[in-house]
PAVEX-891199 format. One line per field, with one value per atom (N, C-alpha, C): residue number from 1; x, y, z; residue in one letter; atom name. Coordinates in steps of 0.1 Angstrom, whole numbers, plus 5000, padded with zeros to 4 digits. Atoms other than C-alpha are relative to their C-alpha. Layout:
N
seq	[NUM/...]
X	[X/...]
Y	[Y/...]
Z	[Z/...]
type	[A/...]
atom	[CA/...]
***
This chain:
109
seq	[1/1/1/2/2/2/3/3/3/4/4/4/5/5/5/6/6/6/7/7/7/8/8/8/9/9/9/10/10/10/11/11/11/12/12/12/13/13/13/14/14/14/15/15/15/16/16/16/17/17/17/18/18/18/19/19/19/20/20/20/21/21/21/22/22/22/23/23/23/24/24/24/25/25/25/26/26/26/27/27/27/28/28/28/29/29/29/30/30/30/31/31/31/32/32/32/33/33/33/34/34/34/35/35/35/36/36/36/37/37/37/38/38/38/39/39/39/40/40/40/41/41/41/42/42/42/43/43/43/44/44/44/45/45/45/46/46/46/47/47/47/48/48/48/49/49/49/50/50/50/51/51/51/52/52/52/53/53/53/54/54/54/55/55/55/56/56/56/57/57/57/58/58/58/59/59/59/60/60/60/61/61/61/62/62/62/63/63/63/64/64/64/65/65/65/66/66/66/67/67/67/68/68/68/69/69/69/70/70/70/71/71/71/72/72/72/73/73/73/74/74/74/75/75/75/76/76/76/77/77/77/78/78/78/79/79/79/80/80/80/81/81/81/82/82/82/83/83/83/84/84/84/85/85/85/86/86/86/87/87/87/88/88/88/89/89/89/90/90/90/91/91/91/92/92/92/93/93/93/94/94/94/95/95/95/96/96/96/97/97/97/98/98/98/99/99/99/100/100/100/101/101/101/102/102/102/103/103/103/104/104/104/105/105/105/106/106/106/107/107/107/108/108/108/109/109/109]
X	[5008/5000/5009/4992/5013/4997/5001/5018/5001/5000/5009/5009/4990/5039/5000/5000/5031/4992/5007/5021/4991/5009/4990/5002/4999/4987/4993/5007/4976/4986/5013/4939/4991/5008/4927/4987/5013/4891/4997/5003/4878/4984/5015/4841/4998/5003/4828/4985/5014/4795/4999/5001/4788/4990/5008/4773/4991/5010/4741/4989/5012/4713/4989/5012/4678/4988/5011/4648/4988/5011/4614/4989/5011/4587/4988/5012/4552/5001/5001/4542/5012/4989/4571/5013/4988/4597/5011/4990/4630/5013/4988/4662/5011/4988/4696/5012/4987/4731/5010/4989/4764/4998/5002/4763/5014/4987/4792/5011/4989/4826/5008/4994/4838/4990/5011/4809/5004/4996/4829/5012/4991/4847/5001/4999/4860/5004/4995/4866/5008/4991/4895/5001/4998/4897/5014/4986/4935/5005/4994/4949/5015/4986/4983/5002/4999/4990/5015/4987/5021/5012/4990/5041/5008/4993/5068/4992/5007/5056/5003/4996/5075/4993/5007/5060/4985/5015/5024/4998/5001/5029/5001/4998/5041/4988/5013/5010/4989/5011/4987/5003/4997/5006/4997/5003/5003/4985/5015/4965/4995/5004/4961/5004/4996/4981/4992/5008/4960/4986/5013/4928/4989/5011/4906/5003/4996/4925/5005/4997/4933/5015/4986/4966/5001/4997/4982/5003/4996/4985/5001/4998/4999/4998/5003/4983/5011/4990/5006/4999/5001/4991/5004/4994/5006/4991/5009/4976/5001/4999/4980/4987/5012/4949/5000/5001/4939/4989/5009/4922/4999/5001/4910/4997/5003/4908/4993/5008/4880/4998/5002/4880/5011/4991/4906/4999/5001/4908/5014/4987/4938/4998/5001/4942/5013/4988/4968/5002/4997/4984/5012/4991/5001/5010/4992/5016/5013/4988/5043/4998/5003/5026/4985/5014/4994/4996/5006/4972/4991/5008/4956/4992/5008/4927/4995/5003/4922/4990/5010/4892/5004/4996/4905/4988/5011/4878/5007/4994/4888/4994/5005/4885/5005/4995/4888/5014/4987/4922/5000]
Y	[4988/5000/5012/4987/5035/5008/4991/5061/5015/4986/5098/5007/4996/5116/5016/4985/5154/5004/4994/5175/5011/4989/5197/5013/4987/5233/4998/4999/5241/5005/4996/5244/4991/5009/5213/4997/5003/5202/4985/5014/5169/4999/5002/5158/4986/5013/5130/4997/5004/5113/4985/5014/5081/4993/5008/5053/4992/5006/5043/4992/5006/5019/5005/4995/5029/4990/5008/5008/5007/4993/5024/4990/5008/5008/5009/4993/5018/5011/4989/5049/5009/4991/5069/4996/5004/5048/4996/5003/5045/4996/5004/5026/5002/4998/5035/4995/5005/5021/5000/5000/5019/4988/5010/5000/4995/5006/4977/5001/5001/4972/5013/4987/5007/5011/4991/5030/5015/4986/5062/5001/4998/5071/5015/4985/5106/5004/4994/5128/5012/4988/5153/5008/4991/5183/5007/4996/5190/5010/4990/5222/4999/5000/5223/5013/4988/5259/5006/4994/5280/4990/5010/5250/5003/4998/5249/4992/5006/5239/4985/5014/5206/4992/5007/5197/4998/5001/5205/4991/5010/5186/4986/5013/5156/4996/5004/5157/4997/5003/5159/4987/5013/5131/4988/5011/5109/4997/5002/5115/4994/5005/5109/4985/5013/5077/4990/5008/5064/4998/5001/5071/4995/5004/5067/4987/5012/5036/5004/4998/5032/5002/4997/5046/5003/4997/5051/5015/4986/5086/5001/4997/5096/5015/4986/5128/5006/4993/5154/4997/5003/5144/4985/5013/5109/4988/5011/5088/4995/5006/5064/4994/5005/5056/4998/5002/5044/5009/4991/5068/4997/4999/5072/5014/4987/5104/5000/5001/5106/5015/4986/5145/5008/4989/5172/5011/4988/5207/5005/4995/5221/5014/4986/5259/5004/4995/5273/5014/4987/5303/5006/4993/5326/4992/5009/5297/4996/5004/5292/4990/5010/5269/4996/5005/5249/4999/5002/5251/4989/5012/5218/4999/5004/5209/4986/5014/5172/4995/5006/5154/4985/5014/5122/4994/5008/5096/4988/5012/5071/4987/5013/5035/4990/5009/5006/4994/5006/4993/4985]
Z	[5000/5000/5000/5001/4991/5013/4988/5018/4995/5003/5015/5010/4990/5031/5002/4999/5027/5012/4988/5057/4995/5004/5052/5008/4993/5062/5014/4988/5097/4997/5002/5099/4991/5007/5082/5008/4993/5090/5000/4999/5101/5002/5000/5095/5005/4994/5116/5000/5000/5110/5003/4996/5129/4991/5008/5109/5010/4990/5129/4993/5005/5124/5009/4993/5134/4998/5001/5142/5006/4995/5146/5005/4995/5168/5001/4998/5176/5011/4991/5196/5000/5002/5182/5008/4993/5200/4989/5010/5181/5008/4994/5189/4990/5009/5174/5007/4995/5177/4989/5011/5159/4990/5011/5126/4996/5004/5118/5010/4991/5132/5001/5000/5123/4998/5002/5129/4999/5000/5132/4990/5010/5100/4997/5002/5092/4986/5012/5063/5003/4997/5063/4988/5011/5041/5003/4998/5038/4990/5009/5023/4999/5003/5007/4991/5007/4998/5002/5000/4991/5000/5002/4981/4987/5013/4954/4989/5011/4920/5000/5000/4922/5011/4989/4956/4997/5003/4945/4989/5011/4913/5005/4994/4933/5008/4992/4956/4990/5010/4926/4992/5007/4908/5009/4991/4939/5000/4999/4941/4987/5012/4904/4998/5001/4906/5008/4991/4935/4993/5007/4914/5009/4991/4945/5008/4993/4958/5014/4986/4995/5001/4996/5009/5015/4986/5043/5001/4997/5059/5015/4986/5092/5002/4997/5104/5009/4991/5121/5015/4986/5154/5003/4998/5149/4998/5002/5141/4985/5013/5112/4996/5005/5092/4985/5014/5058/4994/5007/5034/4986/5014/4999/4997/5004/4980/4986/5012/4954/4994/5004/4952/5005/4996/4953/4990/5008/4939/4998/5004/4921/4995/5004/4918/4995/5005/4895/5005/4994/4912/4992/5008/4888/4992/5008/4869/5007/4993/4896/5011/4990/4920/4999/4999/4926/5014/4986/4957/4998/5001/4964/5013/4989/4987/4997/5002/4991/5011/4991/5007/5002/4997/5024/5008/4993/5034/5006/4992/5061/4995/5002/5053/5011/4989/5078/4998/5000/5087/4997]
type	[M/M/M/N/N/N/T/T/T/F/F/F/T/T/T/W/W/W/T/T/T/P/P/P/D/D/D/I/I/I/G/G/G/S/S/S/T/T/T/R/R/R/D/D/D/I/I/I/V/V/V/P/P/P/N/N/N/L/L/L/F/F/F/S/S/S/V/V/V/K/K/K/F/F/F/G/G/G/E/E/E/N/N/N/Y/Y/Y/E/E/E/Q/Q/Q/T/T/T/G/G/G/P/P/P/A/A/A/G/G/G/L/L/L/N/N/N/P/P/P/I/I/I/M/M/M/E/E/E/T/T/T/R/R/R/S/S/S/L/L/L/P/P/P/F/F/F/T/T/T/N/N/N/R/R/R/T/T/T/L/L/L/A/A/A/E/E/E/S/S/S/Q/Q/Q/A/A/A/I/I/I/N/N/N/A/A/A/F/F/F/L/L/L/E/E/E/A/A/A/Q/Q/Q/C/C/C/G/G/G/A/A/A/T/T/T/F/F/F/A/A/A/Y/Y/Y/T/T/T/H/H/H/P/P/P/N/N/N/G/G/G/T/T/T/L/L/L/K/K/K/N/N/N/Y/Y/Y/K/K/K/C/C/C/K/K/K/H/H/H/W/W/W/T/T/T/V/V/V/K/K/K/D/D/D/V/V/V/E/E/E/G/G/G/V/V/V/R/R/R/L/L/L/D/D/D/I/I/I/T/T/T/A/A/A/D/D/D/F/F/F/Q/Q/Q/Q/Q/Q/V/V/V/P/P/P/L/L/L]
atom	[N/CA/C/N/CA/C/N/CA/C/N/CA/C/N/CA/C/N/CA/C/N/CA/C/N/CA/C/N/CA/C/N/CA/C/N/CA/C/N/CA/C/N/CA/C/N/CA/C/N/CA/C/N/CA/C/N/CA/C/N/CA/C/N/CA/C/N/CA/C/N/CA/C/N/CA/C/N/CA/C/N/CA/C/N/CA/C/N/CA/C/N/CA/C/N/CA/C/N/CA/C/N/CA/C/N/CA/C/N/CA/C/N/CA/C/N/CA/C/N/CA/C/N/CA/C/N/CA/C/N/CA/C/N/CA/C/N/CA/C/N/CA/C/N/CA/C/N/CA/C/N/CA/C/N/CA/C/N/CA/C/N/CA/C/N/CA/C/N/CA/C/N/CA/C/N/CA/C/N/CA/C/N/CA/C/N/CA/C/N/CA/C/N/CA/C/N/CA/C/N/CA/C/N/CA/C/N/CA/C/N/CA/C/N/CA/C/N/CA/C/N/CA/C/N/CA/C/N/CA/C/N/CA/C/N/CA/C/N/CA/C/N/CA/C/N/CA/C/N/CA/C/N/CA/C/N/CA/C/N/CA/C/N/CA/C/N/CA/C/N/CA/C/N/CA/C/N/CA/C/N/CA/C/N/CA/C/N/CA/C/N/CA/C/N/CA/C/N/CA/C/N/CA/C/N/CA/C/N/CA/C/N/CA/C/N/CA/C/N/CA/C/N/CA/C/N/CA/C/N/CA/C/N/CA/C/N/CA/C/N/CA/C/N/CA/C/N/CA/C/N/CA/C/N/CA/C/N/CA/C/N/CA/C/N/CA/C/N/CA/C/N/CA/C/N/CA/C/N/CA/C]
***
């Protein structure tokens, strides 16, 4: 498995939506609980700005080569998780660099 080795800018966001099941009973009673073995998966929006052209091209090339496949990534806080990236935005800045924002979706280890 490939490893994403670049460090994002400070200020990345993390979106957490638990995967829950829900069963409705009579009289408006409802029971919910975690669904599956990994009910809490996160999505991270990681910005990579003010990088050299070579570095931003390398980040973009990595994401293109993965083409949505799973890769390993260690967040700056030290947690290693598997992610896939099906969406990223590339902004050409004055022809001398690329600003990239990548949406990493966690997948089970």
